[in-house]
C-alpha positions in Angstrom: 26.0 -16.1 10.3 26.8 -12.4 10.6 24.0 -10.1 11.5 24.1 -8.4 8.0 23.7 -11.8 6.2 21.0 -12.8 8.7 19.1 -9.6 8.0 19.4 -10.1 4.3 18.3 -13.7 4.5 15.2 -12.9 6.6 14.4 -9.9 4.3 14.6 -12.1 1.2 12.2 -14.6 2.8 9.8 -11.9 4.0 9.9 -10.3 0.5 8.2 -13.4 -0.9 5.3 -13.0 1.6 5.4 -9.3 2.1 1.6 -8.9 1.7 0.7 -11.4 4.4 1.7 -9.7 7.7 -0.2 -6.5 6.8 -3.2 -8.6 5.8 -3.0 -10.4 9.1 -2.9 -7.0 10.9 -5.8 -5.9 8.8 -7.8 -9.0 10.0 -6.9 -8.2 13.6 -7.8 -4.6 13.0 -11.3 -5.7 11.8 -11.7 -7.6 15.1 -10.8 -4.5 17.1 -13.2 -2.5 14.9 -16.0 -4.9 15.6 -15.3 -4.7 19.3 -15.4 -0.9 19.3 -18.6 -1.0 17.2 -20.2 -3.4 19.8 -18.9 -1.4 22.8 -18.5 2.2 21.5 -17.6 3.6 24.9 -14.2 2.0 24.5 -13.3 4.4 21.6 -14.1 8.1 22.0 -14.5 8.7 18.3 -17.5 6.3 18.2 -19.5 8.5 20.5 -18.5 11.8 18.7 -21.1 13.5 16.5 -18.7 13.5 13.6 -18.2 9.7 13.5 -19.2 9.6 9.8 -16.5 12.2 8.9 -13.9 10.1 10.6 -14.7 7.3 8.2 -14.1 9.7 5.3 -10.8 10.8 6.9 -9.7 7.2 7.2 -10.6 6.5 3.5 -8.6 9.6 2.5 -5.6 8.3 4.3 -5.9 5.1 2.3 -6.3 7.0 -0.9 -3.2 9.0 -0.1 -1.3 5.7 -0.1 -3.0 4.6 -3.3 -2.1 7.9 -4.9 1.6 7.4 -4.0 1.5 4.0 -5.6 -0.2 5.4 -8.8 2.4 8.1 -9.2 5.2 5.7 -8.6 4.1 2.9 -10.9 2.8 5.3 -13.6 6.3 6.7 -14.2 8.4 3.5 -14.0 9.7 1.2 -16.8 9.0 -2.5 -17.2 10.6 -4.9 -14.7 10.9 -2.3 -11.9 8.5 -1.5 -9.0 6.6 -4.7 -9.7 4.5 -7.1 -7.8 6.8 -10.0 -8.3 7.1 -12.2 -5.2 9.4 -15.1 -6.0 12.6 -13.0 -6.6 13.7 -9.4 -7.0 13.8 -7.8 -10.4 15.4 -4.5 -11.4 16.4 -4.1 -15.0 17.2 -0.4 -14.4 17.6 1.8 -11.3 14.8 4.3 -10.8 16.3 7.6 -9.6 13.9 10.3 -10.9 10.4 11.3 -10.0 9.3 10.1 -6.6 12.5 8.0 -6.4 14.4 11.2 -6.1 12.6 11.9 -2.9 12.3 8.5 -1.2 14.0 5.1 -1.9 11.0 2.9 -1.2 7.9 4.8 -2.3 5.7 1.7 -2.8 6.2 0.6 0.8 5.4 4.2 1.9 2.2 4.0 -0.2 1.3 0.6 1.2 1.7 1.9 4.7 -0.9 4.6 4.2 -3.2 2.2 2.4 -3.2 -0.2 5.4 -3.2 2.7 7.9 -6.6 3.9 6.8 -8.6 0.8 7.9 -6.4 0.5 11.0 -7.2 4.1 12.0 -10.9 3.3 11.7 -10.5 1.1 14.8 -9.9 4.3 16.8 -7.8 2.3 19.2 -4.5 4.1 19.9 -2.5 1.1 21.1 -3.5 -1.0 18.2 -2.6 1.8 15.8 0.8 2.1 17.5 1.3 -1.6 17.3 0.5 -1.7 13.6 3.1 1.1 12.9 5.7 -0.7 14.9 5.2 -4.1 13.3 5.0 -2.6 9.8 8.3 -0.9 10.3 10.1 -3.9 11.7 8.7 -6.1 9.0 9.5 -3.9 6.0 12.8 -2.7 7.4 14.2 -6.2 6.7 12.6 -6.3 3.3 14.1 -2.9 2.4 17.5 -4.0 3.7 17.4 -7.1 1.4 16.3 -5.1 -1.6 19.0 -2.6 -1.1 21.7 -5.3 -0.8 20.4 -6.6 -4.2 20.5 -3.2 -5.8 23.9 -2.4 -4.3 25.4 -5.5 -5.9 23.7 -5.0 -9.2 24.3 -1.2 -9.7 27.3 -0.6 -7.6 28.4 3.0 -7.2 25.4 4.3 -9.2 23.2 3.0 -6.4 25.3 4.1 -3.5 25.7 7.7 -4.8 21.9 7.8 -5.2 21.1 6.3 -1.8 23.4 8.8 -0.1 21.1 11.6 -1.2 17.7 10.0 -0.9 16.1 8.9 2.4 14.7 5.4 2.7 11.1 6.0 3.9 10.3 9.6 4.8 10.4 11.7 1.7 12.7 14.7 1.2 11.8 17.0 -1.7 15.0 19.2 -1.8 16.6 17.1 -4.6 13.5 16.4 -6.6 14.1 15.4 -10.2 11.2 15.3 -12.7 10.3 11.8 -13.9 12.3 10.5 -16.8 9.3 8.7 -18.3 5.8 10.1 -19.0 2.9 8.9 -16.9 1.2 5.8 -18.2 -2.4 5.3 -17.4 -2.4 2.0 -19.3 0.1 0.6 -16.8 -1.9 1.9 -13.9 -5.1 0.3 -15.2 -3.3 -3.0 -15.7 -1.2 -3.1 -12.5 -3.3 -1.2 -9.8 -6.8 -2.3 -10.5 -6.5 -4.8 -7.5 -5.7 -2.0 -5.1 -8.6 0.2 -6.3 -11.2 -2.5 -5.7 -9.6 -3.7 -2.5 -10.0 -0.3 -0.9 -13.8 -0.2 -1.3 -14.2 -3.9 -0.5 -12.3 -3.6 2.8 -14.2 -0.5 4.0 -17.5 -1.8 2.8 -17.0 -5.1 4.6 -16.0 -3.3 7.8 -19.1 -1.1 7.5 -21.5 -4.0 6.9 -19.9 -6.2 9.7 -20.0 -3.2 12.1 -23.7 -2.6 11.5 -24.6 -6.3 11.8 -22.7 -6.8 15.1 -24.8 -3.9 16.5 -28.0 -5.6 15.2 -28.6 -2.8 12.7 -28.7 -2.6 8.9 -28.0 1.1 8.3 -25.4 0.3 5.7 -23.5 3.1 3.9 -25.2 3.0 0.6 -22.7 5.4 -1.1 -19.9 3.1 0.0 -21.8 0.1 -1.3 -22.3 1.8 -4.6 -18.6 2.6 -5.0 -17.7 -1.0 -4.0 -20.0 -2.4 -6.7 -18.5 0.1 -9.2 -14.9 -0.8 -8.3 -15.6 -4.5 -8.6 -17.2 -4.0 -12.1 -14.2 -1.9 -13.2 -11.9 -4.7 -11.9 -13.6 -7.4 -13.8 -13.6 -5.3 -17.0 -9.9 -4.5 -16.7 -9.1 -8.1 -15.9 -10.9 -9.2 -19.0 -9.0 -6.6 -21.1 -5.7 -7.8 -19.7 -6.4 -11.4 -20.5 -8.2 -11.1 -23.8 -6.9 -8.0 -25.5 -3.7 -6.0 -25.9 -5.4 -2.6 -25.2 -3.5 -2.2 -21.9 -0.1 -3.2 -23.2 2.5 -0.6 -23.8 6.1 -1.2 -25.0 8.7 -0.7 -22.3 6.0 -0.2 -19.6 
């Protein structure tokens, strides 16, 4: 099998399980975090007086990724930029808005969302390993997706791809989104990510305190975690039992 076909085959398989490897790295990151909490001398940031501000910085990095996802999903039509796992879907080719600056904005957003908790470990080599593994993992997925889009949209895709970088945005050819922003779609599609952010950071905070034999939990973080879970349950109920979040074409 030629290397091109091999890359596409692997990318198609990885596409179905594209959330697992980052999740595994997140679990590994939690283990590193607990180690540095137990032995703070191993990570310089743990002994710095602004340790609490570093937590805030890491959360802001994660929210940067979440913001990229919100902007992307909020301007896209139905059957594009979805969470489908079994096969790829693209009824239309998104080329405006954030898609006029980067070809894979959702993977860029996911990178920053996972990077926040990884940065919290304050372990340079682990942070570097995460970035490397994330790139190698998603590079094959992006290759597979682009092969799918190339076959489906032909020259329209290739002419767009020639002007737009795959992962690092370039704003020189920015085109305003063709669709208005849809909060209904965000509430329906991105509620999981909103709750996951606070759950992950809260669990890391609680486990970090417990491994030190302390209980000085971040009460503000706990409050936001409880709030995000309540919001998630409400939106989940609305999605199942009502049509309030439905919007034609979105």
